[in-house]
VEXRO-611760 format. One line per field, with one value per residue (C-alpha): residue number from 0; residue in one letter; x, y, z. Coordinates in pm, whole numbers. Each point is the difference from the previous one (the first is absolute). Layout:
! VEXRO-611760
k: [NUM_...]
r: [A_...]
east: [X_...]
north: [Y_...]
up: [Z_...]
! end
This chain:
! VEXRO-611760
k: [0_1_2_3_4_5_6_7_8_9_10_11_12_13_14_15_16_17_18_19_20_21_22_23_24_25_26_27_28_29_30_31_32_33_34_35_36_37_38_39_40_41_42_43_44_45_46_47_48_49_50_51_52_53_54_55_56_57_58_59_60_61_62_63_64_65_66_67_68_69_70_71_72_73_74_75_76_77_78_79_80_81_82_83_84_85_86_87_88_89_90_91_92_93_94_95_96_97_98_99_100_101_102_103_104_105_106_107_108_109_110_111_112_113_114_115_116_117_118_119_120_121_122_123_124_125_126_127_128_129_130_131_132_133_134_135_136_137_138_139_140_141_142_143_144_145_146_147_148_149_150_151_152_153_154_155_156_157_158_159_160_161_162_163_164_165_166_167_168_169_170_171_172_173_174_175_176_177_178_179_180_181_182_183_184_185_186_187_188_189_190_191_192_193_194_195_196_197_198_199_200_201_202_203_204_205_206_207_208_209_210_211_212_213_214_215_216_217_218_219_220_221_222_223_224_225_226_227_228_229_230_231_232_233_234_235_236_237_238_239_240_241_242_243_244_245_246_247_248_249_250_251_252_253_254_255_256_257_258_259_260_261_262_263_264_265_266_267_268_269_270_271_272_273_274_275_276_277_278_279_280_281_282_283_284_285_286_287_288_289_290_291_292_293_294_295_296_297_298_299_300_301_302_303_304_305_306_307_308_309_310_311_312_313_314_315_316_317_318_319_320_321_322_323_324_325_326_327_328_329_330_331_332_333_334_335_336_337_338_339_340_341_342_343_344_345_346_347_348_349_350_351_352_353_354_355_356_357_358_359_360_361_362_363_364_365_366_367_368_369_370_371_372_373_374_375_376_377_378_379_380_381_382_383_384_385_386_387_388_389_390_391_392_393_394_395_396_397_398_399_400_401_402_403_404_405_406_407_408_409_410_411_412_413_414_415_416_417_418_419_420_421_422_423_424_425_426_427_428_429_430_431_432_433_434_435_436_437_438_439_440_441_442_443_444_445_446_447_448_449_450_451_452_453_454_455_456_457_458_459_460_461]
r: [M_S_Q_S_R_A_T_D_F_T_I_G_S_I_P_R_H_L_I_V_F_S_I_P_M_L_L_G_N_L_L_Q_T_F_Y_N_T_V_D_S_I_W_V_G_R_F_L_G_P_E_A_L_A_A_V_S_V_S_A_P_I_I_F_S_L_V_A_I_V_M_G_L_T_M_A_S_T_V_L_V_A_Q_F_A_G_A_K_K_P_E_L_V_E_R_T_I_A_N_S_L_V_L_L_T_L_A_A_A_L_V_S_L_I_G_I_V_F_R_R_P_I_L_R_L_V_N_T_P_A_E_I_F_D_M_A_S_D_Y_L_A_I_F_L_A_G_L_V_F_M_F_V_Y_N_A_L_S_A_I_M_R_G_L_G_D_S_R_T_P_L_I_F_L_A_Y_A_T_I_I_N_I_V_L_D_P_L_M_I_F_G_V_W_P_F_P_R_M_G_V_A_G_A_A_M_A_T_D_V_A_Q_A_I_S_A_F_L_G_L_R_Y_L_H_R_A_Y_K_I_P_L_D_F_S_P_R_S_L_D_P_F_L_T_R_N_T_F_K_I_G_L_P_A_G_A_Q_Q_M_V_V_S_L_A_G_L_A_V_S_S_T_V_N_S_F_G_K_T_V_A_A_A_Y_G_V_G_L_R_L_D_Q_F_A_F_L_P_A_M_T_F_S_L_A_V_S_S_L_V_G_Q_N_L_G_A_G_K_E_D_R_V_R_E_T_V_R_W_S_I_T_L_A_G_G_I_S_V_L_V_T_I_I_M_V_L_V_P_R_I_L_L_S_V_F_T_Q_D_Q_S_V_L_E_V_G_T_S_Y_L_R_T_V_S_L_S_Y_L_P_L_A_T_M_F_T_L_N_G_V_M_R_G_A_G_D_T_M_P_G_M_I_N_T_M_T_S_L_W_F_V_R_V_P_L_A_R_Y_L_S_T_I_P_A_L_G_S_R_G_I_W_I_G_I_A_S_S_P_L_V_G_L_A_L_S_W_G_Y_Y_R_T_G_R_W_R_K_K_V_L_R_H_P_E_I_T_P_S_P_T_E]
east: [2140_103_320_-96_238_151_379_251_232_213_203_145_146_-103_35_-189_-281_-13_-16_-232_-235_13_-72_-364_-48_155_-225_-292_89_35_-343_-138_143_-116_-335_-26_136_-250_-263_230_85_-362_-116_292_6_-375_-174_253_228_-287_-99_368_44_-307_153_341_-140_-176_314_172_-335_-56_355_-52_-319_146_344_-61_-172_281_234_-197_63_374_-33_-162_305_236_-190_-57_366_138_-224_69_375_-43_-182_-332_-267_-288_84_34_-355_-137_180_-153_-354_56_132_-292_-258_184_48_-359_-132_250_-91_-369_79_239_-240_-284_216_133_-338_-157_284_128_-131_146_331_-6_-58_282_253_-112_-158_-74_-374_-19_103_-156_-315_185_255_-279_-181_321_87_-347_-4_366_-30_-312_220_285_-83_93_332_85_-87_220_289_-38_19_310_168_-76_139_315_59_-24_251_-260_21_-131_-361_-97_138_-246_-303_124_37_-365_-102_212_-148_-353_70_143_-309_-256_154_-106_-334_-98_163_-164_-319_30_-305_-111_178_-113_243_167_303_261_-221_2_376_-48_-281_213_276_-244_-134_350_120_-306_68_369_-81_-248_247_274_-217_-100_364_109_-272_74_381_95_-303_-76_-358_-172_-172_-65_-183_151_51_296_193_294_76_378_16_-239_204_326_-155_-88_335_185_-264_-97_347_31_-347_79_308_-222_-241_284_100_-356_-78_323_-118_-326_189_216_-311_-159_298_-6_-375_43_184_-309_-118_301_254_-242_-30_378_64_-253_164_344_-114_-122_342_167_-194_164_342_-30_-114_339_105_-339_0_343_-114_-295_225_248_-278_-95_360_95_-316_63_373_-40_-273_251_279_223_125_293_-252_-174_318_55_-360_58_317_-155_-323_173_220_-288_-253_259_121_-351_-85_297_-114_-357_128_194_-311_-215_253_59_-352_-261_-235_-28_-107_-242_-163_-148_-242_-62_76_-63_320_-26_-36_293_224_-75_22_345_125_-143_163_344_10_-167_173_329_-137_-59_337_-14_-363_99_259_-240_-273_240_100_-364_-76_260_-148_-353_100_124_-330_165_-219_7_340_-115_-305_210_255_-272_-180_322_101_-347_-143_324_151_-234_-320_150_274_-245_-232_280_180_-327_-45_325_-107_303_-89_-380_-126_357_67_-247_193_329_-157_-125_343_184_-179_127_356_-106_-206_295_237_-241_-77_368_83_-263_88_360_-109_-131_-286_-254_141_-164_-356_-69_-335_-33_-351_-34_-242_211_361_206_147_382_8_-161]
north: [2799_-353_-114_-370_-162_325_-5_283_-13_291_-229_-350_-203_112_-343_-161_256_-51_-377_-30_268_-135_-366_51_241_-247_-275_241_100_-366_-62_308_-115_-355_140_183_-301_-252_138_-59_-354_-109_177_-106_-364_-65_260_11_251_236_47_36_268_186_18_88_287_137_14_306_184_-52_111_317_92_-43_151_356_-112_-245_300_146_-317_46_357_-138_-218_296_240_-252_-109_355_109_-323_59_357_-141_177_-261_249_91_-368_-57_292_-120_-345_135_237_-275_-235_265_108_-354_-105_297_-63_-369_76_242_-235_-293_199_125_-349_-169_264_14_-360_-99_304_-66_-364_111_253_-276_-219_-273_-300_-38_-358_101_350_-84_-220_276_255_-215_-68_371_112_-228_51_379_-3_-118_250_184_-310_-36_367_-13_-306_157_323_-196_-186_327_157_-295_-7_363_-98_-280_-280_-233_-312_89_68_-345_-163_168_-71_-367_-6_158_-242_-306_133_73_-347_-159_222_-1_-351_30_317_-86_-342_65_-223_40_255_204_26_-91_332_-103_274_246_-238_42_377_-43_-230_263_273_-201_-92_360_125_-237_95_374_-41_-196_255_294_-178_-71_359_129_-245_-26_358_171_180_135_-116_315_-10_333_288_199_-232_160_219_265_-12_-380_-29_246_-182_-343_113_178_-324_-245_148_-28_-353_-81_162_-221_-304_138_47_-362_-124_206_-122_-349_65_130_-313_-215_160_-109_-346_-43_75_-334_-192_-192_-237_279_189_-304_-59_365_-12_-306_156_308_-219_-165_341_105_-279_84_369_-67_-1_327_163_-116_148_319_30_-80_264_262_-73_-2_311_182_-60_74_319_105_-53_177_-312_11_-237_-279_83_-63_-330_-100_58_-211_-295_8_2_-292_-212_78_-35_-338_-142_143_-175_-331_50_85_-325_-199_177_-66_-367_-133_235_-272_-162_332_79_-345_86_227_-179_-316_163_-60_316_213_-179_64_373_30_-161_262_272_-123_-64_350_216_-169_158_334_-114_118_358_17_-108_278_258_-104_54_350_95_-130_238_302_-108_-31_358_112_88_-190_225_-120_-362_89_183_-282_-260_198_38_-367_-129_245_90_-350_-289_87_127_-263_-284_119_49_-329_-196_111_-171_-339_-183_108_20_-11_-49_358_111_-194_163_344_-82_-124_307_277_-76_84_357_25_-115_253_286_-108_-42_341_176_-196_117_368_-38_245_-249_59_344_-128_-114_138_220_64_370_-69_-251_0_255_285_22_279_-206]
up: [-1831_95_-169_-11_-253_-128_-52_39_-304_120_226_-35_-287_-351_-168_285_-31_-377_21_301_-135_-356_74_106_-291_-243_128_-21_-355_-93_146_-180_-330_57_107_-334_-187_140_-239_-298_111_44_-313_-219_108_-2_-219_-284_-176_-95_366_98_-266_135_348_-145_-207_310_218_-156_-17_373_72_-206_183_348_-70_118_319_79_-12_291_202_-61_127_316_66_-52_227_277_-12_8_288_190_-45_126_308_-68_92_-5_-361_-93_126_-199_-313_33_35_-292_-227_65_-92_-315_-128_65_-198_-280_-16_-49_-284_-184_36_-158_-288_-72_-5_-225_-254_6_-344_-183_175_-110_-360_31_79_-293_214_-227_-73_127_352_15_197_250_64_44_257_192_10_112_304_93_-17_218_289_-42_324_200_-183_58_370_52_-191_197_325_-121_-102_338_193_-217_89_367_-54_28_-300_177_67_-365_-83_238_-154_-350_91_105_-331_-204_167_-47_-367_-61_156_-173_-349_-107_181_-186_-334_-31_197_306_227_115_-268_-364_-278_-90_-205_-35_190_297_34_33_253_217_2_106_293_121_-20_190_289_8_2_286_211_-68_106_319_85_-69_232_280_-13_-89_158_-327_-22_-317_-121_-375_-19_-203_323_73_-286_101_-269_53_-2_-293_-205_70_-54_-351_-43_73_-121_-336_-156_144_-130_-332_-18_52_-258_-248_59_-40_-309_-156_93_-182_-303_-3_58_-303_-209_161_-59_-370_-24_119_305_24_35_231_227_2_81_284_153_-47_189_287_25_-28_308_198_-143_91_355_178_-164_57_361_71_-173_240_295_-114_-11_361_126_-196_110_369_-15_-202_241_280_-194_-30_-361_60_67_-327_-201_178_-75_-372_-12_178_-197_-339_108_130_-273_-277_118_14_-343_-160_147_-125_-348_-16_94_-261_-275_88_69_-151_-130_341_151_-281_14_339_-187_-327_-198_-337_-198_-207_312_163_-302_-15_381_-1_-243_225_321_-149_-144_268_296_-111_124_361_137_-130_114_352_27_-142_248_291_-114_-58_351_143_-175_93_366_-14_-150_-333_-245_-308_-138_15_-206_-261_-21_-38_-269_-196_16_-86_-251_-178_5_88_-187_-330_-6_68_-276_-252_67_-13_-364_-102_-145_138_355_15_359_128_-107_269_264_-108_30_351_110_-131_189_357_-107_-80_320_211_-156_68_357_87_-145_211_315_-31_2_358_-60_140_352_12_-40_358_120_310_135_100_286_186_-113_196_-198_-32_260_272]
! end
């Protein structure tokens, strides 16, 4: 297998690796978030608050449907990183082929389920009647293109495991530009496209993701000499079993997050379209705010995976210290910005004064949780890099379903708080999650989860 832009994290400066590896990922995550936000900007600014609410209601549903499969992409990063750190290129190649087949099959299944059950799901989360049909149309078209999104994310996860964070950025840039160009053409019906409204925003996203996935597959084949065989015979029983062993808890963690998001959305939607629109815009801005911490978390997983695979635990501890310092510092800065100028940020999406007022309350409350979230993301990244994903799932379930969801619902019933009670509930849960993650990290049990392939890894007696 050609190494191309792969990086060996088992040698060299840890802070340099973190920063150099994180910068392309941060830019890529910014592009990804902007890519997802373009729909909201066009829809909110030109189609009105009802259309914006339709897109906003759809976001947590999409996240819920893709959560489990996204856990499998995280498993791909872990396995590729550990085998790359152990200097087993033949096993890296087999892992890549295995991951692509698994994720393609999973994407087709999730897409079908989502399209068939989208309307019952929309009813389940109390979607307001005036935006129901728009949300249903948006979901149907977006979900039809899930396979392209999964393939691209699988490719990005694989390349991160190899230490290559720059190439996915290039393909994402292509997709973002295409989406920006196609959005107004398909939304407003500029020749040769029909006027599709909210559904046009979803169609533009599908086309952009398809092009990005195709380019990524071609690069993987040419640069890393990976054969692109999508038939079930490419599946390796050992790798498949361990992909699910690592990926299912990680995916379940994402599912727990997304289902909690749906539960909170249900409470939000009960306050009407204005609060629903403000919450949707607030979530978009949250995505930007979380990016530095999430990026360092992904970088930590790759560095930890390679160094544990190579048996260098001292470099793992240094990775944790530097990541918490860098991610925490950036999170404090972002919090200050959110508290000081929330209306300016919100006005990018809408000029509706009622939405701006509710959105300001959201940002000034929820942004106080950014620092504990950043630290928790780093610790979860360490455990994920070791292949120990079950504790993260348990910690997340506890903080969301025993704190966020019930507290948000209870506080929102207090007349003096109203919708602000939901924001307080959201901001409280990361403190519990951080305490649980730190406690488990200190036990050191995650160090024992590094995977050894029986066919290739030498036994201790050799």
